[in-house]
N, C-alpha and C positions, 0 to 999 in steps of 0.2 A: 503495498500501498505507503503510496507516495503521500513523505510528506511536504504540508499547502509552504508556502513564502514564512517570513516568521520577520514581523515587522517588527521598526522599532517605539519598542516604546518609550516614553515624552521626555524620558529625562534624559538615553540616546540621542535625542529628535536637538533637543536642549547643548550635548554637546557638540551634535557637526554643528549647529547653525552656528554655540558658540566661534570656533576653531577657523572657521569661515567668514565670519566677522575682524578675528586675528585676519587673516593670510590677507583679506585685503588695506586691514589698518597698516602691516607691516610696507604692503607692495606700495602705497600711499605711499610712504614716509620714507623707501627707502630711496624711491623715484622724487621727492622731495632733494633728500641727500643729496644725490648721483647729480641734478642738476646744480647745486650750488648754491641751493634757496633754501636752509634749513628752517628759516622759520617764516612762515608762509605771509605772513604780517610784514617782514621786512622789505622794504623796497629796494628789488635790481636794479644791475645800469640801465638794463633794460623795459623796466617798468615803470609806472604815470609816476612822476615825477608830486612830492607833497607843493601842497597849494605854497604860495612865496611866501606866505603866513605863520606857516607853519617853523618852529623855532629849529624842527630836524635840514641834515642838511638835506636839500637839493640836490639830487642822483639824474647823473644826464647820463645817454651814451655815450659823449668823450670820453668822461670818465672811462672805457678805458683805457687799462696802461696801452701806451701807444707803444714798448720795448722792458718784455720779461723782466730782461736780467738791468735794468735801470740803469744809475750810477753813481758814481765818489759823485756828493755833494761837500764836503767837508774844505774845498779851500771857494767858495761863492763869496766872493767883494762884495761886500753889501751896500749902494748907492744913500740908502735913509734908510731907515728903521722908525716906528714907532715910536711916540709921546715916552707910552709904556716902559720901552726899547725890548717886547717881545717879542711883533716881529719886523724880520725889518724883507726888502726888495732887491734886487738886481736886477738891472734892467738892459736888455743891447739887442740889437739886432732881430736878433732871433721869437725871442719874447724876452717877458713879463716874467719871475717869478718871485715868487716870496716865502722866507719858513717861518713858522712861530715855532716857539721855544715850548710851550705847556700851552694845553688843547688840551680838554674832554670831552669830544668827538670824537674818540675812539671808536663807538658802537656805532656810529650809524656807517661809517665807510664796512661799501660791500667786502660781507666774506671773495665772492669770483679775487675785485684790487690788489685786499692784502694777503689772495690764497698765491698769487700773480707776481711780487714781491719780493726778489729776491736778500730781502730785505726787511728795512721797515717803511714807511708807507700811514702819512697827516699829516707828519715838518713843513713840507716840500706839496703849495701848487704852485700851476704855469696857465701862461695864453700863451695860444701863438698865433700867429695868421690860421691856425687849424682847427684851433677849439683847446677847448681849455681840462683840465686834468689835475690830478696829484697824483705828483712827482716821487716813487719806485726810490728810497736812499739807501747806495749800496755800502757805505764811507764802515759800518757798522760803528757813527761814533753817535754819542747822542748829543746832538745838537742845541750851543750855551751860543746865545745872541753876545758879539766883545763891542756894544757899541761906539766902544770906545774912537772920537774924532769922525766918527760917521752922523752925518747932519739927521735929526732929526724931521719929520717929515706933522709938521703939526696938525692937529686936529682942526677941518672943515680947505685942506689945501690942499692941490696939486705936485704933480707933482709927472714931468710932459716930454720924452724923449723916446725917438725908434722908431716913432711911427703906435707907441704907448702912452696911456697914463693910469697913475696911479692914485686914488685918493683917498686921507686918513678920515677917519671919523671919532667919535667916544666907542665906538662897539668895533672898530678894527680897523682889516684895511680889505681895498678893493683894487682889481686891475685888470684893464680891458682895451684891442688890442680895438684900436682908433677904427681902421678901414672894416674888420670883416665885426666888430661889433659880440663875438664871445670875450666872457669874461668872467672875473672868479671873484670875492668876498669870503675875508675868511676871518675869524673873530677864536677867539677861549672857545664860545663853549654850539659853536658849530663851522660847517665855511658851507656855500652854495659853488654848484660851476651851472657856468649862460652860456 
């Protein structure tokens, strides 16, 4: 006599359903981790940027590092500093580069930018004719700004040179490429790339 196929009891069905839910959750988390966006609420380089009134840094597509290897920025000669001495900038025909010694926005820097850097990222920002970005520093040295002998750019003042204009105000420093309009601003609490 043939036996009827056995059916799952209520408890066994619950175990199967819970197992399936866990497998799906694992697959979703694995996908997020592999795409470099482990925190689904965090902005990525291709995600929509926060509103300008948001105190968090605005992340733009031009933020993707152009050189994963970075550059040694230990020998930068500063053209001017902020009145506090926390931010200093150098301008040449290729770019406006600013360094900030002390900042609090490390958690706002996209993981993909941090992972692509073979040094440290966050202390240096630049704007060129092609866009604005964070710059990977491979010097292995902590940024200290020696403002001795370097002119301070007073609050409300601008400095224009080589097609770039940088402005100082009480909240930080901003620099733009005059022809393209690309720019960045930086302050202790946040940075913005535009």
